[in-house]
C-alpha positions in Angstrom: 55.5 -33.5 -5.0 53.7 -34.1 -1.7 53.6 -30.3 -0.9 52.0 -29.7 -4.4 49.2 -32.2 -3.9 48.6 -30.8 -0.4 48.2 -27.4 -2.0 45.9 -28.9 -4.6 43.8 -30.5 -2.0 43.4 -27.2 0.0 42.2 -25.5 -3.1 39.8 -28.2 -3.9 38.4 -27.9 -0.3 38.0 -24.2 -0.6 36.2 -24.6 -4.0 33.8 -27.2 -2.5 33.0 -24.9 0.5 32.4 -22.0 -1.9 30.0 -24.0 -4.1 28.2 -25.2 -0.9 27.7 -21.6 0.3 26.5 -20.3 -3.1 23.8 -23.1 -3.0 22.8 -22.1 0.5 22.5 -18.3 -0.5 20.2 -19.3 -3.4 17.8 -20.7 -0.9 17.5 -17.5 1.0 14.6 -15.2 0.4 15.4 -12.3 -2.1 16.0 -8.9 -0.6 12.7 -7.0 -0.6 12.9 -3.7 -2.6 12.6 -0.4 -0.7 11.1 2.8 -1.8 12.6 6.1 -0.6 10.9 9.4 -0.3 11.2 12.9 1.3 8.6 13.4 4.1 7.2 16.8 4.5 4.1 18.7 6.0 1.8 20.9 4.0 -1.1 22.5 5.8 -1.0 19.8 8.4 -1.1 17.1 5.8 1.6 14.3 5.8 3.0 14.0 2.3 6.0 12.3 0.9 7.5 12.6 -2.6 9.8 10.2 -4.3 13.5 11.1 -3.4 14.5 10.9 -7.1 12.1 13.7 -8.0 13.9 16.1 -5.5 17.2 17.6 -6.6 17.8 19.4 -3.3 16.2 20.4 0.0 17.3 23.8 1.3 16.2 26.9 3.4 14.2 29.5 1.6 16.6 32.0 -0.2 15.9 35.7 -0.7 13.1 36.0 -3.1 12.6 38.7 -5.6 8.9 39.3 -6.5 7.7 39.2 -10.0 4.9 41.5 -11.2 2.0 40.1 -13.1 2.0 36.5 -11.7 -0.5 34.5 -9.7 -0.2 34.8 -5.9 1.3 31.3 -5.5 4.3 32.2 -7.7 6.4 34.0 -5.0 9.2 35.1 -7.4 12.7 34.3 -8.3 15.8 33.5 -6.3 19.4 33.3 -7.4 20.7 29.9 -6.3 24.3 29.3 -7.2 24.1 31.5 -10.3 20.8 30.1 -11.6 17.4 31.8 -11.5 15.0 29.5 -9.5 11.3 30.2 -9.7 9.8 29.9 -6.2 6.3 28.5 -5.8 4.3 28.3 -2.6 2.9 24.8 -2.9 0.1 25.4 -0.2 -1.1 28.4 -2.0 -1.1 26.6 -5.4 -2.9 23.4 -4.1 -5.1 24.8 -1.4 -5.4 28.5 -2.3 -4.2 29.4 1.2 -0.7 29.9 2.7 0.5 30.0 6.3 3.2 32.6 6.8 3.7 31.5 10.4 6.7 29.3 11.5 8.8 30.6 8.6 11.9 29.1 10.3 10.6 25.5 9.7 9.6 26.1 6.1 11.8 24.5 3.5 12.3 24.5 -0.3 12.2 21.4 -2.3 14.1 22.1 -5.4 12.9 20.1 -8.5 14.8 19.7 -11.7 13.1 17.6 -14.2 14.5 18.0 -17.8 14.2 21.8 -18.5 11.9 22.5 -15.6 13.6 23.9 -12.6 11.8 25.4 -9.7 11.6 25.5 -5.9 8.4 24.4 -3.9 7.9 26.0 -0.4 6.6 23.4 2.0 5.8 23.8 5.7 8.4 21.5 7.1 10.7 18.7 5.9 10.8 15.7 8.2 13.6 13.7 6.5 13.8 10.5 4.4 11.3 7.7 4.5 12.4 4.2 3.6 9.4 1.9 2.9 9.0 -1.6 1.6 7.8 -1.0 -2.0 5.0 -3.6 -1.5 3.5 -1.5 1.2 3.0 1.6 -0.9 -0.6 1.3 -1.9 -1.4 2.8 -5.3 -5.1 2.1 -5.8 -8.1 2.9 -3.4 -6.5 6.0 -1.8 -9.0 8.4 -0.2 -7.6 11.7 -1.5 -9.0 15.3 -1.1 -9.8 16.9 -4.4 -7.0 19.5 -4.3 -4.5 16.6 -4.2 -6.3 14.2 -6.5 -4.3 14.8 -9.6 -1.0 14.4 -7.8 -1.2 11.6 -5.3 0.4 8.4 -6.6 -0.4 6.3 -3.5 -0.2 6.1 0.2 1.4 4.0 3.0 1.0 3.7 6.7 3.9 5.0 8.8 5.5 3.3 11.8 3.1 4.9 14.3 0.0 4.1 12.2 -0.3 7.5 10.5 -1.1 7.7 6.8 1.3 9.3 4.4 0.3 10.3 0.9 2.7 10.0 -1.9 2.8 13.2 -4.0 4.2 12.9 -7.5 6.0 16.0 -8.3 6.4 14.9 -11.9 2.6 15.0 -12.2 2.7 18.4 -10.7 5.1 19.6 -13.2 3.0 18.3 -16.0 0.0 20.2 -15.0 -0.8 23.2 -17.3 -2.2 25.3 -14.4 1.1 24.8 -12.6 3.1 25.8 -15.7 1.1 29.0 -16.4 1.7 31.4 -13.4 0.8 34.5 -15.4 -2.3 36.6 -14.4 
């Protein structure tokens, strides 16, 4: 019987310690939510898009041109058996494109519902983790070409400004959806 009561006392002690630790944890500040995006360059501009809006980042595949489309629609590529429309994002937004440094250019593959396309960007710099509270939504100074698509901005670790480009807003734009001449 003595052995059973010692076991019970040990369990009661463990239970008491556990309850005390749970109470201490409730006093800690809540973990602050992070926002994650994909950083990229476009005509010298520092942009970042939400990571959940990008299905894949890849090199630029072989592109087959399509006749009768606007100049920013570069053509189609076969990516794993699917036809992927390829758009030069610089040409669409700024009406200019830089064909230099092709080895650095990357493709942001977007798949939102039925819309599936690849956006050529100048360079992908990786992921950006940012405290959600530091992403400023209002009062952004945005150039006219980006005005419809910028959803906010934040200051990077070296004091540089990054603008958050909403690819969902881009895909909702009728000018983007109509590439025919």
